[in-house]
N, C-alpha and C positions, 0 to 999 in steps of 0.2 A: 271328629268332634263328638263322637259317641263315647259314653262311659260304660264300662262293664260293671254290673251290679251282681253281687252274690245274693241268692235267695235260699233260705233254709226253712224247712218245715219243722215246727216245734210242737210237742204235745202241749195242750192247754192245761198245764198244772204248775204249781209252784216250783221254782228253781230251774225251770227249763231255759229261760233266757240267759241265766248265769253261765250255762255250760259253754256255748260258743264264744261268749265274751271272755271267759276265762282262758279258753284255748288260744284265742287271738292275743290276749294279754301276755300269756306265757311265751308266745312266739315273737313278741315285740312288735305286733301289728296294731297300728292305731286305726280306730274306726272314725272316718271322716263324718259320716252321717248314717242314720239308720231310720227305718220305719218298721213298725210292728202292727200287723193287722191280725185280728183273730176271728175265729168262729167258735162254736161251742166246744169242739173237740181238738182243734189245732190252731196254731198261729203261723203266719208267714213273716219271717224276719228278713228284711231287705237291707243290705249293707253296701256302702261305698267305702273302699279301702284303697290305699295307694298301690300296694303290692298284691294284686288280685291272684296271681298264680300261686304265690306262697300261702296266702290266706286259704285259698281253695284246697291246696294240698294238706295243710295242717288240719283243717276241718274234716276233710274226707278221711285222712289217716286216723282221726279220732272217732270215726263212725258216723259223721254227719252226712246227710244227703244234701248236696249243694248243686244248685242250678245257676248258670251264668245267663244274664239277661242284658241286652243293650238298652240303655236309657239316655236321655238328654238332660243336661243341666242348662238351665236357661236363666239369664239375668232378667229380673222383673223389676220395673221401677217401684220403689218403696214410697208410694203416694196413693191417695184415693183413685181408684180406677186403673192402677198399674196392671194388676192381674187381669182385669176385664179386657184391657187392650190386647194382651197376649192371647187370651182365650178367644177374642173376636177374630184374630188372625187365623187361629186354628179352626174356628167354626167356619169361616169363609172358605177355607181350604178343605172342608168336609173331613177333618181329621178327628177321630175319636180318641179321647184320653182314657187309657186303661186304668191308670192311677197316677197320683202325684204326691209329692211331699216337699217341704221346704226346709232350708237350713241356712245358717249364716257362716261365713268363713272370712274373718278378718274385717278390717275397717274399710269397707267399700261403700262409701256414702251414697245414699239415695237409691240403693237397689238391694234386692234380696235374690237368693238363688233358689230355684225350684227344680226338682227332679221330676221329669215326665216320662212315662212309659207309653209308647205308641205302637200300634200294629205295624206301621210303616214309618220308622224313624227318619229315613231318607227324605220322604215327602215332607215331614215336619221340618227338617233342617232347611229344605228349599223354601218352604212357605215363610218360616220365621226370618231367614236371612234376607229374603226379598223385601221384608218390611223393616230391615235394619235392627232386628232383635238379636242380641248376642247369645250364641250358643257357646257355653263354656266347655272347652276341650280339657282332656286330662292334664296336659302340661299347665295350662292356666289355672285350673282348679287347685292342683297340688302346690303350685307356686303361691297361691293366695293363703293357703293354710300354714305355710312355713314361716 
């Protein structure tokens, strides 16, 4: 149920985001979702792609430093309090969120998909599943976007 996410460090200057996006485009790799966080000197680009191994290889072959990280994609009810309910489960399980970002993938009425990074993803899976919260695995995620 875990997803592999690619993380790249980028210099915080014009044109740097274009580089990995161009490499992936040339290789025919679609970006499912991404997040970009920055500091004054660098940014961290986080990517979810279907073919992680190929993406990692073409990026590294082009000189990019790529880290692989396990994240969880979680269905969150698209209603007032939907995210609060998921966060409440995580809080009661004493699970800290390192970061998170959201995206949509197809016509899935009444829910959004959020990507979460936890220190202990297995504990998060256990806590969320115990409360009936759907963790979206790779097969389900990529089926949704096709």
